[in-house]
Structures are given as structure tokens and as C-alpha cells.
C-alpha positions as CSV (number, residue, x, y, z in Angstrom):
1,M,77.7,68.6,253.9
2,S,80.3,71.3,254.3
3,S,82.9,68.9,255.8
4,H,82.4,66.6,252.8
5,S,82.9,69.5,250.4
6,Y,86.1,70.5,252.3
7,S,87.5,67.0,252.1
8,V,86.9,66.9,248.3
9,R,88.6,70.3,247.8
10,R,91.6,69.2,249.9
11,Y,92.1,65.9,248.0
12,T,91.8,67.2,244.4
13,P,94.9,69.5,244.4
14,E,97.1,66.6,245.7
15,R,95.8,64.3,243.0
16,G,96.2,66.9,240.3
17,T,99.8,67.7,241.3
18,M,100.8,64.0,241.4
19,G,98.9,63.5,238.2
20,K,100.9,66.1,236.4
21,V,104.1,64.3,237.3
22,F,103.0,60.7,236.5
23,A,100.4,61.3,233.8
24,R,101.0,59.5,230.5
25,D,101.5,62.8,228.7
26,S,103.9,64.3,231.3
27,L,107.6,65.0,230.5
28,L,108.9,62.3,232.9
29,W,106.6,59.6,231.4
30,R,107.6,60.5,227.9
31,L,111.4,60.4,228.5
32,D,113.2,57.5,227.0
33,W,114.4,55.9,230.2
34,I,116.1,53.0,228.5
35,L,118.3,55.5,226.5
36,L,118.9,57.5,229.6
37,G,119.7,54.5,231.8
38,S,122.1,53.0,229.2
39,A,124.0,56.3,228.9
40,L,124.3,56.6,232.6
41,V,125.5,53.1,233.1
42,L,128.1,53.6,230.3
43,S,129.3,56.8,232.0
44,A,129.5,55.0,235.4
45,V,131.4,52.1,234.0
46,G,133.7,54.4,232.1
47,T,134.4,56.3,235.3
48,L,135.6,53.1,236.9
49,L,137.7,52.1,233.9
50,V,139.3,55.6,233.9
51,Y,140.1,55.3,237.6
52,S,141.6,51.9,237.0
53,A,143.8,53.2,234.2
54,T,145.0,56.3,236.0
55,R,145.2,55.5,239.8
56,G,148.8,54.4,239.5
57,R,150.1,56.9,236.9
58,T,151.7,59.5,239.1
59,E,153.1,61.3,236.1
60,L,149.5,62.0,235.1
61,N,147.5,62.3,238.3
62,H,149.9,64.6,240.1
63,G,150.3,62.1,243.0
64,D,146.5,62.0,243.6
65,R,145.1,58.5,242.7
66,Y,141.6,60.0,242.7
67,Y,142.4,62.9,240.4
68,F,140.9,61.5,237.2
69,L,138.1,59.7,239.1
70,L,136.8,63.0,240.6
71,R,137.2,64.9,237.4
72,N,135.4,62.3,235.4
73,V,132.5,62.4,237.9
74,L,132.4,66.1,237.5
75,N,132.5,65.8,233.7
76,V,129.6,63.4,233.7
77,G,127.6,65.6,236.2
78,I,128.1,68.7,234.0
79,G,127.2,66.7,230.9
80,F,124.0,65.5,232.5
81,A,123.1,69.0,233.5
82,L,123.7,70.2,229.9
83,A,121.3,67.4,228.7
84,V,118.7,68.5,231.2
85,A,119.1,72.1,230.0
86,V,118.7,71.1,226.3
87,V,115.5,69.2,227.2
88,A,114.2,72.2,229.1
89,V,114.9,74.6,226.2
90,G,113.8,72.1,223.5
91,H,115.4,71.2,220.2
92,R,112.8,73.3,218.3
93,R,113.7,76.4,220.3
94,L,117.3,75.8,219.6
95,R,116.5,75.8,215.9
96,G,116.3,79.6,216.0
97,A,119.7,79.8,217.7
98,V,121.5,77.5,215.3
99,P,123.2,80.4,213.3
100,V,124.7,81.8,216.5
101,L,125.8,78.4,217.7
102,Y,127.3,77.6,214.3
103,I,129.3,80.8,214.1
104,T,130.5,80.4,217.6
105,S,131.8,76.9,216.9
106,V,133.6,78.1,213.8
107,V,135.2,81.0,215.7
108,L,136.4,78.6,218.4
109,L,137.8,76.3,215.8
110,L,139.7,79.2,214.3
111,A,140.9,80.2,217.7
112,V,142.7,76.8,217.9
113,L,144.9,77.9,215.0
114,T,146.0,81.0,216.9
115,P,148.4,81.2,219.8
116,L,145.4,80.2,222.0
117,G,145.6,76.7,220.6
118,S,147.5,73.9,222.2
119,T,148.9,70.6,220.9
120,I,147.9,67.4,222.8
121,N,148.9,63.9,221.6
122,G,150.1,65.3,218.3
123,A,146.9,67.2,217.4
124,H,146.8,70.9,217.6
125,A,143.1,70.8,218.5
126,W,142.7,72.2,222.0
127,I,142.3,75.5,223.8
128,V,143.8,75.5,227.3
129,I,141.4,77.3,229.6
130,G,143.5,77.1,232.8
131,G,143.2,75.2,236.1
132,G,143.9,72.0,234.3
133,F,140.9,72.3,232.0
134,S,141.0,72.5,228.2
135,L,138.4,72.7,225.4
136,Q,138.3,70.7,222.2
137,P,136.0,72.8,219.8
138,S,135.7,70.0,217.2
139,E,133.5,68.0,219.6
140,F,130.9,70.7,219.7
141,A,131.3,71.3,215.9
142,K,129.8,67.9,215.4
143,I,126.6,69.1,217.1
144,T,126.4,72.4,215.2
145,I,126.9,70.6,211.9
146,I,124.0,68.3,212.7
147,L,121.8,71.2,213.7
148,G,122.8,73.5,210.9
149,M,122.3,70.9,208.2
150,A,119.0,69.8,209.7
151,V,117.7,73.4,209.6
152,L,118.7,73.9,206.0
153,L,117.5,70.5,204.7
154,A,114.2,70.5,206.6
155,T,112.9,74.1,206.3
156,K,111.0,73.8,203.0
157,V,110.0,70.2,203.7
158,D,108.5,70.9,207.1
159,A,106.8,74.0,205.7
160,G,105.1,71.7,203.1
161,D,106.7,73.4,200.1
162,R,108.6,70.2,199.0
163,K,108.7,66.5,199.7
164,H,112.5,66.3,199.6
165,P,115.3,68.8,199.8
166,D,116.2,70.2,196.4
167,H,119.8,70.2,194.9
168,R,120.4,73.8,195.8
169,T,119.5,73.2,199.5
170,V,121.7,70.1,199.6
171,M,124.7,72.1,198.2
172,Q,124.1,74.8,200.8
173,A,124.1,72.2,203.6
174,L,127.3,70.6,202.3
175,A,128.9,74.0,202.2
176,L,127.9,74.6,205.7
177,S,129.5,71.3,206.9
178,A,132.6,71.9,204.8
179,V,133.7,75.1,206.6
180,P,134.4,73.5,210.1
181,M,135.8,70.4,208.4
182,A,138.3,72.5,206.5
183,V,139.4,74.3,209.6
184,I,139.8,71.0,211.5
185,M,141.9,69.5,208.7
186,L,144.4,72.4,209.2
187,M,145.0,71.3,212.8
188,P,145.1,68.4,211.6
189,D,142.5,66.2,213.3
190,M,141.6,63.6,210.7
191,G,139.7,61.5,213.2
192,S,137.1,64.2,213.8
193,V,136.9,64.9,210.1
194,M,136.2,61.2,209.5
195,V,133.3,61.3,212.0
196,M,131.9,64.5,210.4
197,V,131.9,62.9,207.0
198,V,129.9,60.0,208.3
199,I,127.6,62.4,210.0
200,V,127.0,64.2,206.7
201,L,126.3,60.9,204.9
202,G,123.8,59.9,207.6
203,I,122.1,63.2,207.4
204,L,121.7,63.1,203.6
205,L,120.3,59.6,203.8
206,A,117.8,60.6,206.5
207,S,116.8,63.8,204.7
208,G,115.5,62.0,201.6
209,A,118.0,63.8,199.4
210,S,118.8,62.2,196.0
211,N,121.1,59.2,196.3
212,R,123.3,60.8,193.7
213,W,124.6,63.1,196.4
214,V,125.5,60.2,198.7
215,V,127.3,58.4,195.9
216,G,129.0,61.6,194.8
217,L,130.1,62.5,198.4
218,I,131.6,59.0,198.9
219,A,133.5,59.3,195.6
220,A,134.7,62.8,196.5
221,G,135.8,61.5,199.9
222,G,137.9,58.8,198.3
223,L,139.4,61.3,195.9
224,G,140.1,63.8,198.7
225,A,141.8,61.1,200.9
226,T,144.0,60.2,197.9
227,L,145.0,63.9,197.4
228,I,145.6,64.4,201.1
229,W,148.0,61.4,201.1
230,K,149.8,62.4,197.8
231,L,150.1,66.1,198.8
232,G,151.6,65.3,202.2
233,V,149.0,67.1,204.2
234,L,149.2,64.5,207.0
235,D,151.7,64.8,209.8
236,Q,154.3,62.1,210.1
237,Y,152.6,60.6,213.2
238,Q,149.4,60.2,211.2
239,I,151.2,58.5,208.4
240,D,152.8,56.2,210.9
241,R,149.4,55.2,212.3
242,F,148.1,54.1,208.9
243,A,151.4,52.3,208.2
244,A,151.1,50.4,211.5
245,F,147.4,49.5,210.7
246,A,148.4,48.2,207.2
247,N,151.3,46.2,208.7
248,P,150.8,45.3,212.4
249,A,154.3,43.8,212.6
250,L,155.8,47.1,211.6
251,D,158.1,48.4,214.3
252,P,156.3,46.8,217.3
253,S,158.3,48.9,219.7
254,G,157.7,52.1,217.8
255,V,154.7,53.1,215.7
256,G,153.0,49.8,216.2
257,Y,153.5,49.8,220.0
258,N,150.0,51.2,221.0
259,T,148.0,48.7,218.9
260,N,150.2,45.7,219.8
261,Q,149.9,46.5,223.6
262,A,146.1,47.1,223.2
263,R,145.6,43.7,221.6
264,I,147.7,42.0,224.3
265,A,145.7,43.7,227.1
266,I,142.4,42.7,225.6
267,G,143.5,39.2,224.8
268,S,144.8,38.6,228.3
269,G,141.4,39.2,229.8
270,G,140.0,35.9,228.5
271,L,136.3,35.2,229.0
272,L,135.7,36.8,232.4
273,G,138.6,39.1,232.8
274,K,141.2,39.5,235.6
275,G,138.9,41.6,237.8
276,L,138.3,45.3,238.1
277,F,141.6,47.1,239.2
278,H,143.5,43.8,238.7
279,G,144.7,44.0,235.2
280,S,148.5,43.5,234.9
281,Q,148.8,45.4,231.6
282,T,146.8,48.2,233.0
283,S,148.5,48.5,236.3
284,G,151.9,48.0,234.5
285,Q,151.1,51.0,232.4
286,F,151.9,49.2,229.1
287,V,149.1,50.8,227.1
288,P,149.5,54.6,226.4
289,E,146.5,56.9,226.6
290,Q,144.5,54.2,228.3
291,Q,142.1,56.6,230.0
292,T,141.1,58.3,226.7
293,D,141.5,56.7,223.3
294,F,142.4,53.2,224.6
295,V,140.0,52.9,227.5
296,F,138.3,49.8,225.9
297,T,141.5,47.9,226.6
298,V,140.8,48.2,230.3
299,A,137.4,46.7,229.9
300,G,138.8,43.9,227.8
301,E,141.6,43.0,230.3
302,E,139.7,43.5,233.6
303,L,136.1,42.6,232.6
304,G,136.9,40.1,229.9
305,F,135.0,39.1,226.8
306,V,131.7,39.1,228.8
307,G,132.2,42.6,230.3
308,A,133.5,44.2,227.1
309,G,130.7,42.6,225.2
310,A,128.2,44.0,227.7
311,L,129.8,47.5,227.1
312,I,129.3,47.1,223.4
313,L,125.7,45.9,224.0
314,L,124.9,49.0,226.0
315,I,126.2,51.2,223.1
316,G,124.0,49.2,220.8
317,V,121.0,49.9,223.1
318,V,121.8,53.7,222.9
319,L,121.9,53.4,219.1
320,W,118.7,51.4,219.0
321,R,116.8,53.9,221.1
322,A,118.2,56.8,219.0
323,C,117.1,55.1,215.8
324,R,113.6,54.6,217.3
325,I,113.4,58.3,218.2
326,A,114.5,59.2,214.7
327,R,111.8,56.9,213.2
328,N,109.0,58.3,215.4
329,A,110.0,62.0,215.1
330,G,107.1,64.2,214.0
331,D,109.0,66.3,211.5
332,L,112.0,66.1,209.2
333,Y,114.1,68.5,211.3
334,S,113.9,66.2,214.3
335,T,114.5,63.1,212.2
336,I,117.7,64.5,210.7
337,V,119.0,65.6,214.1
338,A,118.4,62.1,215.6
339,A,119.9,60.4,212.5
340,G,123.0,62.6,212.6
341,I,123.5,61.6,216.3
342,V,123.1,57.9,215.4
343,A,125.7,58.2,212.6
344,W,128.1,60.1,215.0
345,F,127.8,57.6,217.9
346,A,127.9,54.5,215.7
347,F,131.0,55.4,213.7
348,Q,132.9,56.8,216.6
349,A,132.3,53.8,218.8
350,F,133.1,51.4,215.9
351,E,136.4,53.3,215.1
352,N,137.4,53.5,218.8
353,I,136.8,49.8,219.5
354,G,138.1,48.8,216.1
355,M,141.4,50.5,216.5
356,T,142.0,48.7,219.9
357,L,141.3,45.4,218.1
358,G,143.4,46.2,215.1
359,I,140.6,46.3,212.5
360,M,140.6,50.1,212.2
361,P,143.5,52.6,212.1
362,V,144.3,54.6,215.2
363,A,142.5,57.9,214.8
364,G,142.5,59.4,218.3
365,L,138.8,59.3,218.9
366,P,137.2,58.8,222.3
367,L,134.7,56.1,223.1
368,P,131.3,57.9,223.6
369,F,130.3,58.1,227.3
370,V,133.3,55.9,228.4
371,S,136.6,57.7,227.6
372,Y,137.9,60.5,229.8
373,G,137.6,64.0,228.4
374,G,135.4,66.9,229.3
375,S,134.6,68.2,225.8
376,S,133.7,64.7,224.5
377,M,131.6,64.0,227.5
378,F,129.7,67.3,227.3
379,A,129.1,66.8,223.6
380,V,127.6,63.3,223.9
381,W,125.4,64.3,226.7
382,I,124.1,67.4,224.8
383,A,123.3,64.9,222.1
384,V,121.4,62.8,224.6
385,G,119.5,65.9,225.6
386,L,118.6,66.5,221.9
387,L,117.3,63.0,221.5
388,Q,115.2,63.2,224.7
389,S,113.8,66.6,223.6
390,I,112.7,65.0,220.3
391,Q,111.2,62.1,222.2
392,V,109.1,64.3,224.6
393,K,108.0,66.7,221.9
394,K,106.9,64.1,219.3
395,P,103.2,63.8,218.6
396,V,101.3,61.7,221.1
397,S,100.2,59.4,218.2
398,A,103.8,58.6,217.2
């Protein structure tokens, strides 16, 4: 009898421990593994594409063909760790820290306008840290805009005081988003501003705010773009980019060089591509910034229509899972956060791929999860962490 009791006591703790790991209400079970797997595959493929684009560029890799490969692996690793940290903390706990995060991001943006700032590829949008590392605060400002607007728009609704955000709250949320956008326009980094405008539109739609705000914001955006053009706020290189988009045949060896070479690289890949690391346009270094803004051209040339299409499909899967998380979120704050991330990823991916195909103007935006860049990689993985936190914290019935 005693031995029987002993065997029961010995078995129960093991079963309880494993049960906590694999139970249907455990954190591991509730994670969105399709989202996580798709993001990891995108980052892995992106690492290979970055390596292909940079292994022969001695002027960039300092004579080390593995320089960008190893650094991109490090970026992905740090990004993944940040995502895990966000899940561990939880998006609801971060809600209380949003004011501090927002102020920090604005301070970093302002620091770019001081002697601490550095110009890379025509945009004065970076802070050089040292040791070959730099920080682009505008990438993290996208996250703080999403979180800040979500807190303002959802507070009264989640408390049960209102069904939808009132006009005063919407104005406060728009003012909150306008501050970092105004600073970024001074850099100028119009690509990031475009993404933030789309994020704001997505958030307003998800919040249930009056459609008049959405229509008014679109009208104001059109008016603002006209004024920016007329007042000469844009730098010459930005004007040249729009001119090349409007007329692809304009100065093919000058302002139109990037987009022309990008289309040649993608078109030469055909159906199945030339094979990874065997792209003549890529190895010949004909496409500038191929590891960052134009990384999709490597996929088009070396992986072909099938491989590039699979890359787009994976991005679509990430957006699908993020939309699903937004739909099933248990409160408006969580819904707005997820919807803001969807708007961010969707527009930035469309703009990046579109500019390589010639259907969108060149805006200097990285392809999420794929392009090389520490700040952009950290930001998108933090966003994945927010999505996963919303997923694991949602009501069991959702």
C-alpha cells in the first residue's frame, strides 16, 4: 500500500510539470506559431539574400564576405530576444510605460537634428553609436505612435464609459502622432512619414472613430503633400525620385538608374530564377542599396517569380495572422495595437516591393523582416512580440 502511494506521488509532479508546458491554456500552446514561423522564415531568407547582395562588395564589407551575414544574424537574434521580452512583460503592462516610451522616442528623434545625427543615403535620420552600429529612431517611433494612440483612443471605451472615442480624444491622439511626424519631416524622411500616416489611418478605422476623421485626414494629407511640394520642403534627391517615378525613361543613367536596374534584375530572373548566389545583376553590383531598400531584386533575380512570389505569400501570412489577432483581441486597446501593426507592415511591404517594380516611387523603406538594418529588424520583431502578447492574453473564449 505504501509503495503504491509512493509511485503515485512520484508520477503526479512529472505529469503536472509537463502539463503546464503543453496544456491548452499554456503560453506555448496559445502562441501563434504560424505567425512566428512565417516571420522566422522571412528573416532567414532575408539573411541569405543580404549575404548574396554583399559578399562581393568589398567597399561595403571591409574585405570580409561574411560581414553582413553575421551582423544580420545578430540583428535577427536581438530582434527575436526583444520579441520574447515583450511577450514576457505583456502589452498590457507596457500600457503604463507608454508615456515614458513616447517621450524617449521623441527625444531620440530630436537628437538626430543635433550634431549627434548622421546622414545616410541622403536622409539625416541616424544616430551613429560607434563600432559600426547606428540607430534610426524613426523605426521605433512607429511603435510608440501605435501604443500612444491606442492608449488615448481606448481608455474610455475599455472602461465602459463610451462605445467609441469622442472627437476630443481623437484630436488628442492625432496631436500625439503629429509631434514625431513633424520632427521626422525636418530630417527629412518622407518615407517614414508616409508609413506613419497610413498607421494613423488604420488606427482610426480600427478604433471606431467617426469616418469624418478618416476622410478629413486623407484630405489634409493631400493638401499637405501639395504644400510640401510647392514650398520646396523636399530635398533635390527626393524630387528626383518622384520625377523618375513619373517618367521611368527620365535620365536612366542618373535619377532613374536605381529603378531601371531593379526592374532589369527582377525581370532577368524569369520563372525559377538563376539560383541563389548566381544572379549576374547582383554579383555585378548593378543595383545600389541591394542589401537594404532593394533586397527584393535579389529574390526576383535569383529565386525567380516563384521564389519572389513565395516571399510575398509569407508576408501575406504574417498580415493574415495579425488581422486575426486584431479581430479576436479582447479589448479595444489590443485591437488598435494589432491593427496599427497590420497597417504598418502592409503599407511598408507594398511600398518597398512596389518601388522595385516601378509602381511606387522610391521612398527608402526597408522590406519588413527581409532587408538589412538593425533598427528596422528590432522594430518589426518588437511588433511581433506585441502581436504574440495580444494573442496569449486574449480571453480563452475568443
